[in-house]
N, C-alpha and C positions, 0 to 999 in steps of 0.2 A: 732590894734591888729591882728595878723596873724590868719587865719583860720586853724584848724587842717587838715592835709592832709589825704585823704582816703587811701594812700599808706601804705603798711606794714612797720613796724619798721625795718625789715631786709633790705628792699630796701633802706630805708633812712640811714641806717648805712653803706652806701657805702664809698669808699675811696674818697679822694679829687679829684683823677684822674677821677672817675666816674662823679663827679659834673662838672668837666671841659668838658667832652665829652657830657654830657647832655646839657650844655650851648651851645656848638658848634652845637648840633643837633637842638636846638630851633632856633638858629641864621640862620642856613641853611634852615630850613623849613619856617621860616618867609620870608627870601629873596626869596625862590622859590615861595611862595605864592604871594608875591608882584609882581614878574615877571609874574606869571599866571594872576593876576588881570590886569596888564598892557596889556597883550596879549588879554584878553577878551575885555577890553575897546577899544583897537585898532581894533579888529575884528568887534565889534559891530558898531563902528564909520564908518568903511569902508563899511559895509553892509548897513547901513542907508544912506550913501552917494549914493551908487548905487541905493537903493530903491527910494530916492528922485529924482535922475536923471531919472529913469524909470517912475516915476509918472509925471514928467515934460513932458517927451516924450508922455505919454498917454494923457495928457491934450492937447498937440499940435495935436495929431492924431484926437482926438475928435473934436477939432476946425475945422480941415480940413473936417472931415465928415459932420459937420454942414454947412460949407460954400460951399461944393461941389455942391449942387443943384443950387446955384446962379452963379456958374462959367460958363462963356459962352464957353470957350475952355480950353482944357488941353494941356500942352506941351507934345508931343510925348508919347502917352499912353503906348506903348510897353516899352519905356525906363523907365518910372516911375514905371510901374508894375514890371519890372525886378529888379529895385533898391530896391523896397519894398520886393521882394522875397529874395534878398540877405540879407536885414536887418532882415527878419524873420529867415533866416538860422543862422545868427550870434546870434540872441536872443535864438534860440533853443540850440545852443552850450553853451551859457552862462547859460541857464537854467540847462543843464546837468551838467556842472561844479559845479554850486551852489548846485544842488541836491546831488551830490557826497560828497561835503564838509559838507553838513548838516548831511549826514549819518555818516561821520567820527566824527563830533562834538557830535552826539548822542552817539557814542561808546566811546568817550574820557572819561576815568575814572577820569581825573582831574576836569571835569566839573560837576557841580551839576544841579539838575533839576530847581533850581531857578536862575541859571545864564541866562543872556539875549541872549546868543549866538544862540541857536536854534530858539527862536522866531524871532530874527533878520534875520536868514536865511529864515524862513517861509515868513516873510513880503517881503523880497527881491525877493524870487522866485515867489510869487504871483504878485508882481509888474511887473516882466518880462513877466509873462503869460498875464497880462492885456494889455501890449503894443503889444504883439504878436497878441492877439485877435483883438485889435483895428485896427492894420494894416491890418489884414485879412478882416475885415469889410470895411475898406477904399478901399482896392483893389477891392472888389466886387462892391462897390459903384462907383468906377471909371469906371469899365467895363460897369455897367448899364448906367452911365451917357454918356459914349461914344456910347453905342448902341442907347440910346434915341436921341442923337444928330446926328446920322447917317442918312443922307438924300439920300443916294444912292438908286438906284432902287433895291428893294428886289428880283427881278426876278419873274419868272413865278411860280405861285402856282401849285404844282403837285396835280392833283385831281384823277388820275386813277392809277391802279396798273401798267399798261403798261408805263405810263409816268415816274413812279418811277424807273422801270427796265431800261428804256432808259437812264434816268439820271445817274443811278449807273453804267451803262456800260461805260459811258464816263470818269469815275474816274480812 
């Protein structure tokens, strides 16, 4: 048994043409809604894939941080540090892009507050930040490890004001 409609009888007394247009509207709205849902699912899947990759990178960086004290020598410290600096630059750019896209997603009138897009952006951005911070920690640990392993003569300790002036005048 059909439920009574809350619409007025005047609206329901429309022509058959109105019924046709109403049917077309429902069809187009449903199709648009399905397309929007597909886009949401695709976006969330892509963001979670990036997040998972960043979390994998973070675990690897953490493993290097833990193993570093037991490493006897590092391959070309300056080359490694430079490469990590470039990686951090790339992560900063990715963080910026994702942050901008999150702002656009929050402003998107087609998205609702219960859609998983913004939380997926938040998780992805946080994972990028974690990798960046882990690399920064690793860079500092590498520099400390190299300094601890340096056996070269540290030079003469400057103990007087005159020795300091003399040293600075040679620079």
